N, C-alpha and C positions, 0 to 999 in steps of 0.2 A: 504494500500500500504506500502510495506516495502522498506526502503532505506538502501542500503549497499554501502559502499565505498571500492573499490578494487584498489590496486596499480597495475598499468600496466607499465611494463618497456620495453616491446618489442612486436613485432608482435606475437610471440609464446604465450605470456600471453593472448593476445586478443583471439586467436583461442581456447586456453584452457578454457577461461571464457565462450565463446559462446557454446562450447561443454558441459560444466557443466550445463549451463542454458537449453540447448536443451534437455538433458537427464532428468533434474529435471522437466521440463514441459511436458515430454512425447512426444516430437515432433520427427517425423522421419526426416531424412536428407532431403528427398524429400519435406515434408511439410514445413520445415524451408526455403528451397530454394524458394518454391512457395510464401511463405509469404514475402520473401525478394525481389521477382521479379527477381530471378536468375534462370539459367538453373538447372535442377535437379542434374547434376554432378558437379556444381560449388563448393559446400561445400566439397565434396570429394577431389577435386583438391586442395582447400585451405588447408585442413588437411594434405595432402601428400606433399605439397610444402615446400621446404626448403628456398625459397626466400622471405618468408613473405606474407603479405596480403596487397592489395591495400586499401587505406583509404576509397574509395567509397564502396568497397565490405564489409569492416569491419562495416561501418556505416549502411549499409542495413541489415546485419546479426544481429547487435546489436539491431536495431529497431525491427526486426522480433521476438526477444526474449524479447522485452519490456524493453531494457536497454538504458540508456542515457550515453553519454560519455562527459567528461569535460577534455579538454586538457589544461594543464598549462605549462608555460615555467619557468624553474628554473632560478633564478636570481643570 
């Protein structure tokens, strides 16, 4: 298992990370959504949206590509 640390500053970074992982793993958008328990068009909508991604959806998609997320608050 490989551990990578990626700095995420906003919703767009999360979507870009999920897309890179999806492509790297050879997952179709439909397969990704099925693994995340989302409708098959949900990921397309997330990619096209300019309003960001909901945390629940992000967590489902990250889980589907086998990624964990650690949220830290700056002090």
